[in-house]
ZAVORO-629566 format. One record per residue: residue in three letters; x, y, z of N, C-alpha, C in turn; residue number from 1. Coordinates in nm, 4 decimals, decimal comma, padded with zeros to 6 digits. Atoms other than C-alpha are relative to their C-alpha. Example, Ala and Ser with C-alpha at 12.3 -4.5 7.8 and 13.67 -1.06 7.14 Angstrom:
// ZAVORO-629566
residu|npx|npy|npz|capx|capy|capz|cpx|cpy|cpz|num
ALA|00,0890|-00,1190|00,0000|01,2300|-00,4500|00,7800|00,0900|00,1200|00,0000|1
SER|-00,0820|-00,1190|-00,0060|01,3670|-00,1060|00,7140|-00,0770|00,1090|00,0730|2
//
This chain:
// ZAVORO-629566
residu|npx|npy|npz|capx|capy|capz|cpx|cpy|cpz|num
MET|00,0636|00,0455|-00,1198|00,6574|13,3964|-00,9437|00,0768|-00,1205|00,0526|1
ASN|-00,0673|00,1125|-00,0627|00,8318|13,1639|-00,7012|-00,1043|-00,0927|00,0609|2
LEU|00,0927|00,0987|-00,0532|00,6492|12,8455|-00,6141|00,0687|-00,0798|00,1089|3
ASP|-00,0580|00,0825|-00,1054|00,7032|12,6562|-00,2922|-00,0162|-00,1473|-00,0391|4
PRO|00,0070|00,1426|00,0372|00,7438|12,2751|-00,2947|-00,1423|-00,0554|-00,0046|5
LEU|00,1377|00,0485|00,0017|00,3762|12,2153|-00,2107|-00,0710|00,0418|-00,1285|6
GLN|00,0631|-00,0465|00,1231|00,2616|12,4284|-00,5031|00,0522|-00,0771|-00,1210|7
ARG|-00,0566|00,0781|00,1102|00,4988|12,2446|-00,7365|-00,0579|-00,1411|-00,0027|8
THR|00,0575|00,1339|-00,0088|00,3644|11,9100|-00,6117|-00,1436|-00,0012|-00,0517|9
VAL|00,1388|-00,0092|00,0455|00,0046|12,0181|-00,6688|-00,0046|00,0169|-00,1512|10
LEU|-00,0035|-00,0181|00,1457|00,0878|12,1397|-01,0197|00,0371|-00,1297|-00,0703|11
ALA|-00,0411|00,1264|00,0615|00,2632|11,8101|-01,0956|-00,1143|-00,1013|00,0040|12
GLU|00,1144|00,0918|-00,0103|-00,0402|11,6133|-00,9706|-00,1100|00,0348|-00,1005|13
LEU|00,0992|-00,0432|00,0983|-00,2619|11,8189|-01,2005|00,0495|-00,0173|-00,1429|14
GLY|-00,0556|00,0207|00,1332|-00,0335|11,7337|-01,4903|00,0537|00,1260|-00,0633|15
MET|-00,0523|-00,1270|00,0507|00,0979|12,0878|-01,5237|00,1491|00,0093|00,0304|16
VAL|-00,1433|-00,0181|-00,0165|00,4583|12,1981|-01,5520|00,0259|00,1409|00,0507|17
ALA|-00,0387|-00,1312|-00,0516|00,6004|12,4804|-01,3431|00,1252|00,0434|-00,0745|18
TYR|-00,1133|-00,0493|00,0769|00,8280|12,6802|-01,5673|00,0797|00,0975|00,0833|19
ARG|-00,0886|-00,0933|-00,0668|01,1247|12,8724|-01,4415|00,0529|00,0952|-00,1052|20
ARG|-00,0482|-00,1004|00,0944|01,2169|13,1963|-01,6107|00,1519|-00,0037|-00,0017|21
ILE|-00,1447|00,0035|00,0169|01,5686|13,1814|-01,7479|00,0425|00,1299|-00,0661|22
VAL|-00,0498|-00,1246|00,0566|01,7607|13,4971|-01,8137|00,0894|-00,0344|-00,1184|23
ALA|-00,0779|00,0264|00,1204|01,8901|13,4844|-02,1670|00,1069|00,1067|-00,0157|24
GLY|-00,1062|-00,0957|00,0251|02,2091|13,6492|-02,2680|00,1339|-00,0568|00,0432|25
ALA|-00,1341|00,0432|-00,0346|02,5779|13,6277|-02,2113|00,0181|-00,0040|00,1512|26
ALA|-00,0308|00,0093|-00,1424|02,7174|13,5295|-01,8758|00,0653|00,1301|00,0461|27
VAL|-00,0552|-00,1230|-00,0555|02,8092|13,8194|-01,6521|00,1397|-00,0289|00,0496|28
ASP|-00,1379|00,0179|-00,0420|03,1813|13,8571|-01,5975|00,0308|00,1016|00,1095|29
LEU|-00,0314|-00,0855|-00,1141|03,2417|13,9984|-01,2489|00,1420|-00,0297|00,0457|30
PRO|-00,1319|00,0269|-00,0580|03,5839|14,0418|-01,0910|-00,0132|-00,1041|00,1113|31
SER|00,0090|00,1087|-00,0980|03,6619|13,7414|-00,8701|-00,0114|00,0528|00,1426|32
GLY|00,0094|-00,0585|-00,1336|03,7034|13,9674|-00,5661|-00,1416|00,0426|00,0334|33
LEU|00,1383|-00,0434|-00,0212|03,3565|14,1163|-00,6072|-00,0919|-00,1213|00,0138|34
LEU|00,0806|00,1209|-00,0070|03,2072|13,7731|-00,6677|00,0157|-00,0669|00,1369|35
ALA|-00,0242|00,0581|-00,1318|03,3694|13,6435|-00,3480|-00,0678|00,0816|00,1100|36
GLN|00,0648|-00,0851|-00,1002|03,2399|13,9426|-00,1493|-00,1517|-00,0176|-00,0033|37
LEU|00,1441|00,0223|00,0117|02,8861|13,8925|-00,2826|-00,0392|-00,1355|00,0590|38
ALA|00,0283|00,1333|-00,0547|02,9001|13,5220|-00,1952|00,0081|00,0013|00,1525|39
LEU|-00,0133|-00,0117|-00,1451|03,0183|13,6069|00,1564|-00,1210|00,0712|00,0590|40
ALA|00,1160|-00,0748|-00,0489|02,7368|13,8591|00,1999|-00,1269|-00,0836|-00,0077|41
ALA|00,1178|00,0856|00,0145|02,4821|13,6021|00,0790|00,0087|-00,1237|00,0878|42
GLY|-00,0181|00,1197|-00,0811|02,6287|13,3312|00,2995|-00,0004|-00,1265|-00,0830|43
LEU|-00,0014|00,1125|00,0931|02,6752|13,1033|-00,0006|00,1398|-00,0201|-00,0560|44
PRO|-00,1234|00,0187|00,0770|02,9701|12,9434|-00,1773|-00,0135|00,0702|-00,1359|45
VAL|00,0003|-00,0710|00,1283|03,0678|13,1207|-00,4993|-00,0745|-00,0809|-00,1064|46
GLU|00,0647|00,0845|00,1009|02,9460|12,8239|-00,7060|-00,1525|00,0086|00,0110|47
ASP|00,1448|-00,0104|-00,0179|02,5970|12,8478|-00,5541|-00,0519|00,1373|-00,0391|48
LEU|00,0413|-00,1353|00,0370|02,5851|13,2226|-00,6065|-00,0110|00,0151|-00,1514|49
GLN|00,0023|-00,0096|00,1458|02,6528|13,1750|-00,9767|-00,1271|-00,0594|-00,0597|50
ALA|00,1285|00,0534|00,0466|02,3161|12,9966|-01,0011|-00,1094|00,1057|00,0036|51
HIS|00,0959|-00,1108|-00,0072|02,1462|13,3368|-00,9568|00,0393|00,1080|-00,1008|52
PRO|-00,0463|-00,0929|00,1033|02,1995|13,5174|-01,2887|-00,0593|00,1397|00,0116|53
GLN|00,0592|-00,1331|-00,0151|01,9575|13,8030|-01,2081|00,0819|00,0832|00,0980|54
LEU|-00,0804|-00,0691|-00,1011|02,1610|13,8922|-00,9004|00,1341|00,0433|-00,0587|55
LEU|-00,1305|-00,0327|00,0580|02,4886|13,8814|-01,0909|-00,0117|00,1097|-00,1054|56
ALA|00,0208|-00,1051|00,0998|02,3491|14,0932|-01,3741|-00,0220|00,1344|00,0683|57
GLN|00,0238|-00,1237|-00,0755|02,2283|14,3503|-01,1211|00,1307|00,0498|00,0621|58
ALA|-00,1276|-00,0380|-00,0609|02,5680|14,3470|-00,9476|00,0949|00,0601|-00,1030|59
ALA|-00,0869|-00,0537|00,1056|02,7419|14,4138|-01,2804|-00,0361|00,1446|-00,0329|60
ARG|00,0439|-00,1364|00,0301|02,5373|14,7361|-01,3139|00,0130|00,0945|00,1197|61
MET|00,0000|-00,0814|-00,1216|02,6060|14,8654|-00,9612|00,0686|00,1350|-00,0175|62
GLY|-00,0721|-00,1262|00,0159|02,8732|15,1279|-01,0219|-00,0235|00,0953|00,1153|63
ARG|00,0246|-00,0988|-00,1039|02,7978|15,4482|-00,8328|-00,1481|00,0291|00,0206|64
ASP|00,1434|-00,0220|-00,0099|02,4218|15,4406|-00,8832|-00,0550|-00,0769|00,1208|65
PRO|00,0470|00,0687|-00,1203|02,2517|15,3599|-00,5483|-00,1170|-00,0953|-00,0240|66
ARG|00,1162|00,0861|00,0221|01,9419|15,1978|-00,7006|00,0378|-00,1461|-00,0243|67
PRO|-00,0387|00,1412|00,0164|02,1126|14,8808|-00,8317|00,0640|-00,0571|00,1265|68
ARG|-00,0610|00,0485|-00,1247|02,3084|14,8590|-00,5053|-00,1064|-00,0425|00,0997|69
ARG|00,1090|00,0366|-00,0916|01,9877|14,8602|-00,3009|-00,0658|-00,1296|-00,0451|70
ALA|00,0622|00,1221|00,0527|01,8423|14,5921|-00,5281|00,0874|-00,1224|00,0283|71
VAL|-00,0916|00,1118|-00,0266|02,1521|14,3739|-00,4893|-00,0039|-00,0369|00,1473|72
TRP|00,0016|00,0301|-00,1438|02,1495|14,4067|-00,1100|-00,1287|-00,0685|00,0403|73
ALA|00,1269|00,0651|-00,0320|01,7826|14,3132|-00,0949|00,0026|-00,1476|-00,0426|74
GLN|-00,0090|00,1380|00,0477|01,8507|14,0005|-00,3004|00,0971|-00,0826|00,0842|75
LEU|-00,0967|00,0708|-00,0848|02,1563|13,9096|-00,0904|-00,0615|-00,0346|00,1360|76
ARG|00,0656|00,0275|-00,1286|01,9541|13,9421|00,2308|-00,1011|-00,1131|-00,0140|77
ALA|00,0972|00,1065|00,0233|01,6836|13,7196|00,0837|00,0684|-00,1363|-00,0112|78
LEU|-00,0742|00,1259|00,0109|01,9405|13,4527|-00,0062|00,0507|-00,0445|00,1367|79
ARG|-00,0521|00,0337|-00,1325|02,0934|13,4688|00,3421|-00,1131|-00,0504|00,0887|80
LYS|00,1152|00,0379|-00,0829|01,7497|13,4451|00,5050|-00,0519|-00,1376|-00,0399|81
ALA|00,0497|00,1281|00,0494|01,6558|13,1454|00,2885|00,0849|-00,1179|00,0463|82
ARG|-00,0883|00,1082|-00,0447|01,9503|12,9453|00,4210|-00,0391|-00,0523|00,1317|83
//
């Protein structure tokens, strides 16, 4: 669940901690060309894109299967819209 800044502030005032789910496992090794193309599509610098491990893990599984590709594009559009 993603919390907006107001929700985080309210939780902090109540003395609660908002946890962020961290994907455990090895770092995904994508070709630099693909990483640059994904960053361009997201409208982010490559360094900022690397802060989204779920997206990179999904991109590593793309291949010829259309389902992971659709998931990656949806995430890229969300990142672009958030900017």
